[in-house]
Kinemage of the C-alpha trace (Angstrom):
@kinemage 1
@onewidth
@group {chain A} dominant
@subgroup {mainchain}
@vectorlist {calphas} color= white
{ca met a 1} P -0.048 -0.100 -0.065
{ca gln a 2} L 2.963 2.177 0.063
{ca asp a 3} L 2.387 3.269 -3.515
{ca asp a 4} L -0.745 5.161 -2.449
{ca ile a 5} L 1.080 7.590 -0.304
{ca gln a 6} L 1.633 10.876 -1.776
{ca thr a 7} L 5.232 12.270 -1.830
{ca thr a 8} L 4.773 16.073 -1.303
{ca lys a 9} L 7.288 17.136 1.386
{ca thr a 10} L 6.069 18.544 4.614
{ca pro a 11} L 8.383 20.380 6.873
{ca val a 12} L 9.469 18.439 9.982
{ca lys a 13} L 10.405 19.638 13.478
{ca thr a 14} L 11.807 17.805 16.519
{ca met a 15} L 9.353 18.182 19.346
{ca arg a 16} L 7.389 15.986 21.553
{ca ile a 17} L 5.318 13.128 20.006
{ca asp a 18} L 2.198 14.450 21.197
{ca thr a 19} L 2.695 18.160 20.294
{ca phe a 20} L -0.500 18.226 17.980
{ca asp a 21} L -2.445 17.979 21.177
{ca asp a 22} L -1.337 21.644 22.444
{ca asp a 23} L -3.447 24.944 22.455
{ca lys a 24} L -1.613 27.214 19.972
{ca asn a 25} L -3.898 27.132 17.085
{ca ser a 26} L -5.869 30.328 16.092
{ca ala a 27} L -9.475 30.167 17.386
{ca leu a 28} L -10.453 32.266 13.988
{ca thr a 29} L -9.012 29.303 11.946
{ca ala a 30} L -10.673 26.503 13.874
{ca thr a 31} L -14.100 27.995 13.430
{ca ala a 32} L -13.594 28.996 9.744
{ca pro a 33} L -16.110 27.178 7.343
{ca gly a 34} L -14.912 24.351 5.301
{ca gln a 35} L -11.808 23.734 7.506
{ca leu a 36} L -10.852 20.574 9.517
{ca arg a 37} L -10.891 21.014 13.241
{ca val a 38} L -9.647 19.185 16.192
{ca ile a 39} L -11.379 18.314 19.406
{ca lys a 40} L -9.027 18.115 22.224
{ca arg a 41} L -9.312 15.807 25.221
{ca asn a 42} L -10.719 18.649 27.329
{ca gly a 43} L -13.381 19.509 24.726
{ca lys a 44} L -11.819 22.540 23.116
{ca val a 45} L -11.825 22.814 19.425
{ca thr a 46} L -8.593 23.875 17.609
{ca ala a 47} L -7.518 24.127 13.871
{ca tyr a 48} L -6.210 21.061 12.314
{ca asp a 49} L -2.338 21.266 11.746
{ca ala a 50} L -0.486 18.591 9.809
{ca gly a 51} L 2.797 20.039 10.909
{ca lys a 52} L 2.221 18.617 14.359
{ca ile a 53} L 1.490 15.148 12.836
{ca ser a 54} L 4.837 15.453 11.084
{ca val a 55} L 6.353 16.042 14.550
{ca ala a 56} L 4.634 12.878 16.168
{ca ile a 57} L 5.726 10.749 13.304
{ca thr a 58} L 9.201 11.843 13.381
{ca lys a 59} L 9.601 11.368 17.151
{ca ala a 60} L 8.154 7.690 16.455
{ca phe a 61} L 10.841 7.118 13.914
{ca leu a 62} L 13.638 8.572 16.081
{ca ala a 63} L 12.661 6.297 19.005
{ca val a 64} L 13.266 3.317 16.889
{ca glu a 65} L 16.285 4.422 14.803
{ca gly a 66} L 18.044 6.764 17.191
{ca gly a 67} L 18.685 10.359 17.285
{ca thr a 68} L 21.141 10.474 14.329
{ca ala a 69} L 18.255 9.761 12.088
{ca ala a 70} L 16.932 13.280 12.544
{ca ala a 71} L 19.114 14.518 9.740
{ca ser a 72} L 18.265 11.696 7.511
{ca asp a 73} L 16.660 12.690 4.285
{ca arg a 74} L 14.964 9.037 4.114
{ca ile a 75} L 13.145 9.895 7.255
{ca his a 76} L 12.062 13.384 6.396
{ca asp a 77} L 10.714 12.166 3.026
{ca arg a 78} L 8.840 9.081 4.639
{ca val a 79} L 7.531 11.243 7.427
{ca ala a 80} L 6.255 13.896 4.678
{ca gln a 81} L 4.672 10.863 2.589
{ca leu a 82} L 2.829 9.618 5.803
{ca thr a 83} L 1.617 13.025 6.909
{ca asp a 84} L 0.321 13.906 3.511
{ca ala a 85} L -1.437 10.522 3.361
{ca ile a 86} L -3.136 11.043 6.713
{ca thr a 87} L -4.349 14.439 5.841
{ca ala a 88} L -5.567 13.107 2.497
{ca ala a 89} L -7.571 10.556 4.461
{ca phe a 90} L -9.401 13.005 6.448
{ca thr a 91} L -9.795 15.333 3.507
{ca arg a 92} L -11.515 12.557 1.663
{ca arg a 93} L -13.635 11.593 4.540
{ca met a 94} L -14.707 15.248 5.171
{ca pro a 95} L -14.144 17.106 1.912
{ca thr a 96} L -16.393 20.191 2.915
{ca gly a 97} L -14.418 20.308 6.498
{ca gly a 98} L -15.436 18.944 9.720
{ca thr a 99} L -14.322 18.042 13.205
{ca ile a 100} L -11.905 15.165 14.258
{ca his a 101} L -11.096 13.970 17.983
{ca ile a 102} L -7.474 14.137 18.859
{ca glu a 103} L -7.608 10.377 19.358
{ca asp a 104} L -8.828 9.798 15.825
{ca ile a 105} L -5.984 11.653 14.559
{ca gln a 106} L -3.558 9.364 16.511
{ca asp a 107} L -5.403 6.366 15.533
{ca gln a 108} L -4.905 7.413 11.764
{ca val a 109} L -1.266 7.630 12.498
{ca glu a 110} L -1.240 4.247 13.701
{ca leu a 111} L -3.037 2.848 10.812
{ca met a 112} L -0.859 4.673 8.201
{ca leu a 113} L 2.400 3.555 9.839
{ca met a 114} L 0.837 -0.018 9.703
{ca arg a 115} L -0.384 0.287 6.016
{ca ala a 116} L 3.152 1.431 5.151
{ca ser a 117} L 4.746 -1.552 6.837
{ca glu a 118} L 6.588 0.567 9.243
{ca his a 119} L 5.597 -2.121 12.016
{ca lys a 120} L 8.491 -1.183 14.558
{ca val a 121} L 7.602 2.489 14.319
{ca ala a 122} L 3.829 1.704 14.894
{ca arg a 123} L 4.639 -0.317 17.971
{ca ser a 124} L 6.746 2.401 19.315
{ca tyr a 125} L 3.838 4.905 18.746
{ca val a 126} L 1.408 2.749 20.435
{ca leu a 127} L 3.452 2.279 23.591
{ca tyr a 128} L 4.072 5.892 23.830
{ca arg a 129} L 0.519 6.511 23.683
{ca glu a 130} L -0.283 4.079 26.479
{ca glu a 131} L 2.471 5.567 28.703
{ca his a 132} L 0.921 8.992 28.235
{ca arg a 133} L -2.496 7.607 29.116
{ca lys a 134} L -1.361 6.121 32.063
{ca ala a 135} L 0.195 9.541 32.980
{ca arg a 136} L -3.022 11.453 32.567
{ca glu a 137} L -4.765 8.813 34.711
{ca glu a 138} L -2.371 9.519 37.424
{ca glu a 139} L -2.484 13.094 37.217
{ca glu a 140} L -6.438 12.913 37.392
{ca ala a 141} L -6.221 10.628 40.405
{ca ala a 142} L -3.702 12.948 42.260
{ca gly a 143} L -5.788 16.145 41.424
{ca gly a 144} L -9.285 14.621 41.478
{ca ser a 145} L -11.381 13.751 38.611
{ca thr a 146} L -12.410 16.364 36.093
{ca asn a 147} L -15.269 14.293 34.680
{ca thr a 148} L -18.642 16.264 34.959
{ca gly a 149} L -20.196 12.974 35.774
{ca ala a 150} L -21.808 10.946 33.308
{ca gly a 151} L -25.513 11.752 34.488
{ca asn a 152} L -24.892 15.382 33.615
{ca ile a 153} L -23.603 14.703 30.115
{ca gln a 154} L -25.931 15.924 27.181
{ca val a 155} L -25.319 14.498 23.574
{ca thr a 156} L -26.013 16.722 20.769
{ca leu a 157} L -28.118 15.291 17.845
{ca ser a 158} L -27.669 16.109 14.168
{ca asp a 159} L -30.382 18.837 14.405
{ca gly a 160} L -28.667 20.615 17.144
{ca ser a 161} L -30.883 19.262 20.141
{ca arg a 162} L -29.681 17.495 23.050
{ca ile a 163} L -30.469 14.458 24.941
{ca pro a 164} L -29.075 12.886 27.999
{ca leu a 165} L -26.249 10.382 27.578
{ca asp a 166} L -27.552 6.848 27.383
{ca ile a 167} L -24.971 4.936 29.377
{ca asn a 168} L -26.718 1.681 29.137
{ca gly a 169} L -26.749 1.735 25.436
{ca leu a 170} L -23.004 2.518 25.482
{ca arg a 171} L -22.648 -0.376 27.872
{ca asn a 172} L -24.575 -2.744 25.644
{ca thr a 173} L -22.455 -1.757 22.840
{ca val a 174} L -19.139 -2.644 24.675
{ca lys a 175} L -20.513 -5.721 26.084
{ca glu a 176} L -21.620 -7.006 22.638
{ca ala a 177} L -18.233 -6.189 21.336
{ca cys a 178} L -16.575 -8.238 24.343
{ca gln a 179} L -19.016 -11.304 23.859
{ca asp a 180} L -17.242 -14.737 23.814
{ca leu a 181} L -13.721 -13.129 24.149
{ca thr a 182} L -11.409 -13.787 27.344
{ca glu a 183} L -9.145 -11.457 29.104
{ca val a 184} L -11.218 -8.439 27.924
{ca asp a 185} L -13.001 -6.075 30.657
{ca ala a 186} L -15.988 -4.140 29.078
{ca glu a 187} L -16.460 -2.027 32.156
{ca phe a 188} L -13.120 -0.739 31.918
{ca ile a 189} L -13.430 0.237 28.274
{ca leu a 190} L -16.573 2.102 29.321
{ca glu a 191} L -14.859 3.855 32.009
{ca glu a 192} L -12.106 4.986 29.925
{ca ala a 193} L -14.420 6.162 27.290
{ca leu a 194} L -16.398 8.330 29.840
{ca arg a 195} L -13.171 9.995 30.144
{ca asn a 196} L -13.204 11.165 26.390
{ca ile a 197} L -16.919 12.103 26.572
{ca tyr a 198} L -17.745 15.762 27.316
{ca asp a 199} L -21.109 17.620 27.710
{ca gly a 200} L -22.433 18.464 24.121
{ca ile a 201} L -20.553 15.815 22.330
{ca pro a 202} L -22.233 15.061 18.999
{ca leu a 203} L -23.828 11.771 18.708
{ca ala a 204} L -21.436 10.447 16.074
{ca asp a 205} L -18.495 10.952 18.352
{ca leu a 206} L -19.744 8.456 21.005
{ca asp a 207} L -18.819 5.501 19.058
{ca lys a 208} L -15.310 7.062 18.348
{ca ala a 209} L -15.019 7.498 22.109
{ca leu a 210} L -15.505 3.811 22.758
{ca ile a 211} L -12.883 2.927 19.832
{ca ile a 212} L -10.204 5.020 21.214
{ca ser a 213} L -10.643 3.575 24.535
{ca ala a 214} L -10.238 0.018 23.546
{ca arg a 215} L -7.536 0.379 20.938
{ca pro a 216} L -4.476 1.049 23.533
{ca leu a 217} L -5.486 -1.860 25.431
{ca val a 218} L -4.254 -4.273 22.611
{ca glu a 219} L -0.926 -4.260 24.420
{ca arg a 220} L -2.569 -5.979 27.484
{ca asp a 221} L -4.181 -8.808 25.496
{ca pro a 222} L -4.481 -9.354 21.766
{ca asn a 223} L -8.385 -9.972 22.049
{ca tyr a 224} L -8.635 -6.237 22.606
{ca ser a 225} L -7.913 -5.877 19.040
{ca leu a 226} L -11.059 -7.880 18.159
{ca val a 227} L -12.990 -5.826 20.524
{ca thr a 228} L -11.906 -2.549 18.846
{ca ala a 229} L -12.854 -4.072 15.373
{ca arg a 230} L -16.217 -4.960 16.602
{ca leu a 231} L -16.656 -1.396 18.219
{ca leu a 232} L -15.885 0.131 14.690
{ca leu a 233} L -18.139 -2.467 13.227
{ca ala a 234} L -21.109 -0.983 15.468
{ca ala a 235} L -20.075 2.558 14.468
{ca leu a 236} L -20.118 1.779 10.751
{ca arg a 237} L -23.250 -0.152 11.052
{ca ser a 238} L -25.046 2.752 12.725
{ca glu a 239} L -23.838 4.976 10.117
{ca val a 240} L -24.987 2.724 7.205
{ca leu a 241} L -28.411 2.132 8.804
{ca met a 242} L -29.006 5.799 9.429
{ca phe a 243} L -28.200 6.528 5.681
{ca leu a 244} L -30.682 3.917 4.596
{ca gly a 245} L -33.333 5.365 6.941
{ca lys a 246} L -33.316 2.247 9.082
{ca pro a 247} L -33.283 2.078 12.909
{ca asn a 248} L -29.986 1.095 14.562
{ca ala a 249} L -29.557 -2.526 15.166
{ca ser a 250} L -27.103 -4.760 17.224
{ca gln a 251} L -24.769 -7.221 15.510
{ca ala a 252} L -27.301 -10.084 16.679
{ca glu a 253} L -30.196 -8.410 15.159
{ca met a 254} L -28.424 -8.156 11.730
{ca glu a 255} L -28.806 -11.887 11.629
{ca lys a 256} L -32.400 -11.330 10.616
{ca leu a 257} L -32.227 -7.853 9.164
{ca tyr a 258} L -29.502 -8.214 6.592
{ca ala a 259} L -31.579 -9.753 3.800
{ca glu a 260} L -34.226 -6.879 4.201
{ca his a 261} L -31.596 -4.151 4.353
{ca phe a 262} L -29.372 -5.537 1.463
{ca ile a 263} L -32.431 -4.906 -0.752
{ca ala a 264} L -32.706 -1.316 0.636
{ca tyr a 265} L -29.163 -0.776 0.048
{ca ile a 266} L -29.310 -1.633 -3.664
{ca asp a 267} L -32.423 0.448 -4.098
{ca arg a 268} L -30.482 3.404 -2.369
{ca gly a 269} L -27.230 3.117 -4.403
{ca ile a 270} L -29.313 2.977 -7.770
{ca glu a 271} L -31.379 6.051 -6.643
{ca leu a 272} L -28.033 7.980 -6.055
{ca glu a 273} L -26.562 6.638 -9.423
{ca leu a 274} L -23.750 4.846 -7.426
{ca leu a 275} L -24.914 1.403 -8.681
{ca asp a 276} L -26.063 0.020 -11.922
{ca pro a 277} L -29.878 -0.554 -12.236
{ca lys a 278} L -29.238 -3.700 -13.811
{ca leu a 279} L -28.567 -5.131 -10.239
{ca lys a 280} L -32.324 -5.262 -9.802
{ca glu a 281} L -32.607 -8.050 -12.370
{ca phe a 282} L -30.978 -10.390 -9.859
{ca asp a 283} L -32.689 -12.389 -7.222
{ca leu a 284} L -31.807 -10.001 -4.486
{ca val a 285} L -34.024 -11.856 -1.974
{ca lys a 286} L -31.977 -14.963 -2.268
{ca ile a 287} L -28.779 -13.227 -2.281
{ca gly a 288} L -29.810 -11.480 0.940
{ca lys a 289} L -30.837 -14.553 2.658
{ca ala a 290} L -27.347 -15.898 1.806
{ca leu a 291} L -25.602 -13.064 3.803
{ca asn a 292} L -23.986 -14.389 7.063
{ca ala a 293} L -23.908 -11.526 9.671
{ca lys a 294} L -21.307 -13.560 11.794
{ca cys a 295} L -18.840 -13.293 9.062
{ca asp a 296} L -18.739 -9.544 9.915
{ca leu a 297} L -16.787 -10.645 13.117
{ca gln a 298} L -13.881 -11.911 11.110
{ca phe a 299} L -12.668 -8.440 10.207
{ca thr a 300} L -9.649 -7.003 12.205
{ca tyr a 301} L -9.688 -3.470 12.980
{ca leu a 302} L -7.042 -2.277 10.282
{ca gly a 303} L -9.105 -4.267 7.649
{ca leu a 304} L -12.363 -2.838 8.569
{ca gln a 305} L -10.988 0.705 8.642
{ca thr a 306} L -9.267 0.289 5.232
{ca leu a 307} L -12.659 -0.955 3.682
{ca tyr a 308} L -14.274 2.279 5.165
{ca asp a 309} L -11.620 4.487 3.976
{ca arg a 310} L -11.002 3.017 0.370
{ca tyr a 311} L -13.691 0.862 -0.853
{ca phe a 312} L -17.088 1.844 0.786
{ca leu a 313} L -19.382 3.755 -1.533
{ca his a 314} L -19.754 7.371 -0.252
{ca his a 315} L -22.379 9.845 -1.103
{ca his a 316} L -21.306 13.600 -0.070
């Protein structure tokens, strides 16, 4: 997949690996229409800055190859390629601008490093994130929790209205993702997710909060990789069903709903001129009944995210 990475060079600085989480971006730029914006862990919104991603990736390379690699043109070029590819991924996902959580950016850094076969660098980056997560936990424990309390959190819907956070709904999603897997802790994932949820969080970002809470735990047990993939699957399923005008459904419920929703998907794709009308000539009922929802669970996180970024049909 390295051939897909752009080669435009991006300036590289030597700073801390997590410096794109600082507070130096202009508020004016952050609120300008059509721009990519970043939600920090404290809920503040800042402008997207690709240069800070370059810094983070550079530090990850230096951690693996040593400080002398800072002067390497090869490292500079590689960092530029990866940074441009990450920015391009967000631009494709949100061509008219939008808001990205800081953890989602860091997830994309990991994904791009893995896709580029920079496995040692990706591992170094994952370990560094986990160290800083633990450091933040210790700081919160020492200074008192800054969480507003789940009972006080409101979720913002697409129309701008607000509803109370459905903790039980989040808990059920995590439990389903952990079903039949050993050495995983659903309640711990939920607790970690609540640290990343703030009052007024958009409904679409709730799923991301669960995903970014489960991913770093892969270092504890490989089964957390499957949990993360299932949480991503739940998020994508919710997005697709909403697009089709269908109510959200659990993975277990999809066992019965796949056949019906498959036909709705074909109809919607033809309506939007994304699919060939000739597909309606096939026996869609028979094909739909042949779909096996359990096969969804065979995807890894990286595989599923790659499908979404590169192969799923998108409308606007």
